[in-house]
C-alpha positions in Angstrom: -37.6 55.4 65.8 -38.4 54.5 62.4 -40.7 51.7 61.3 -38.0 49.3 59.7 -36.1 49.7 62.8 -32.6 51.5 61.8 -32.3 54.5 63.2 -30.6 57.9 61.5 -28.4 60.4 62.8 -25.9 63.1 60.6 -22.7 62.4 60.3 -19.6 64.2 60.7 -18.3 65.4 57.2 -14.9 63.8 57.7 -16.4 61.1 58.8 -18.2 61.4 55.2 -15.2 61.8 53.0 -13.9 58.7 55.3 -16.8 56.6 53.5 -15.9 58.7 50.3 -12.2 57.3 50.3 -13.5 54.0 50.5 -16.1 53.8 48.3 -13.4 54.8 45.9 -11.4 51.9 47.1 -13.5 49.6 46.9 -14.2 50.5 43.0 -10.5 50.6 42.4 -10.0 46.8 44.5 -13.1 45.6 42.8 -14.1 47.5 40.1 -17.6 48.0 40.7 -19.4 49.8 43.3 -20.2 48.8 46.8 -23.4 46.8 47.0 -25.5 47.1 50.3 -24.1 43.5 51.5 -20.4 44.9 51.0 -18.9 45.6 54.2 -17.6 49.4 54.3 -14.1 48.7 55.7 -12.9 45.2 53.7 -9.8 42.9 53.8 -7.4 44.8 51.1 -6.0 41.4 50.2 -8.7 39.3 49.4 -10.0 38.6 45.6 -13.6 39.6 46.5 -14.9 41.8 49.3 -14.0 40.5 53.3 -14.8 42.3 55.9 -11.2 43.4 57.7 -10.8 41.1 60.5 -12.4 42.7 64.0 -9.0 42.3 65.8 -7.0 44.0 63.1 -9.6 47.4 63.3 -9.0 46.9 66.9 -5.5 47.1 67.0 -5.0 49.7 64.1 -8.0 52.6 66.0 -5.0 52.0 68.7 -2.9 52.6 67.6 -4.3 55.8 66.2 -5.9 57.1 69.4 -1.9 56.3 70.6 -0.5 58.6 68.1 -3.4 61.1 68.3 -2.8 61.2 72.0 -6.4 60.0 72.7 -6.6 60.9 76.6 -5.9 56.7 78.4 -9.5 57.1 80.3 -11.2 57.2 76.9 -8.2 54.4 75.5 -9.7 52.1 78.5 -13.8 52.7 77.7 -13.1 52.1 74.3 -11.4 48.9 75.4 -13.8 47.8 78.5 -17.0 49.2 75.6 -16.8 48.6 72.5 -17.4 52.3 72.1 -15.8 55.0 71.0 -18.0 58.5 72.4 -18.0 61.5 71.7 -19.4 64.9 72.1 -21.4 65.0 69.1 -22.2 61.4 68.9 -23.3 60.7 72.7 -26.6 62.5 72.3 -27.1 59.2 70.2 -25.8 56.6 72.5 -28.9 54.2 74.4 -28.7 54.8 78.1 -27.1 51.5 79.1 -24.1 52.6 77.1 -23.9 55.8 78.4 -24.1 54.1 81.8 -21.5 51.2 80.2 -18.8 54.0 79.0 -18.9 56.4 82.0 -18.0 54.0 84.1 -15.3 53.3 82.1 -13.8 56.2 82.3 -15.1 56.8 86.2 -13.2 53.4 86.1 -9.9 54.4 85.1 -10.0 57.8 86.9 -10.4 55.1 90.3 -7.6 53.5 89.6 -5.5 56.8 88.6 -4.0 59.4 90.0 -3.8 62.4 87.5 
């Protein structure tokens, strides 16, 4: 791990595009580039850069997952752990987070027939 305690990893090009769009929205809203203390996902109704409410983000993400046809086990694991694990980002998780995710997936299958 780097000396500053921060871990870096490559991002998916789609995520890169999303971040560029968010930066453009920020510039359009506030008339400047975002700074290091500004939220990436901000409240579009606020006059100053404010983080978007976590509950709103969570609800929007859940709606998007349902609309996209994400498997119910994955949705359950997200709700239980707060993580959204993919085959690409799984390797970056701690052992504790990986276990929590796997346990939540297993829990869903234990309580649902497929």
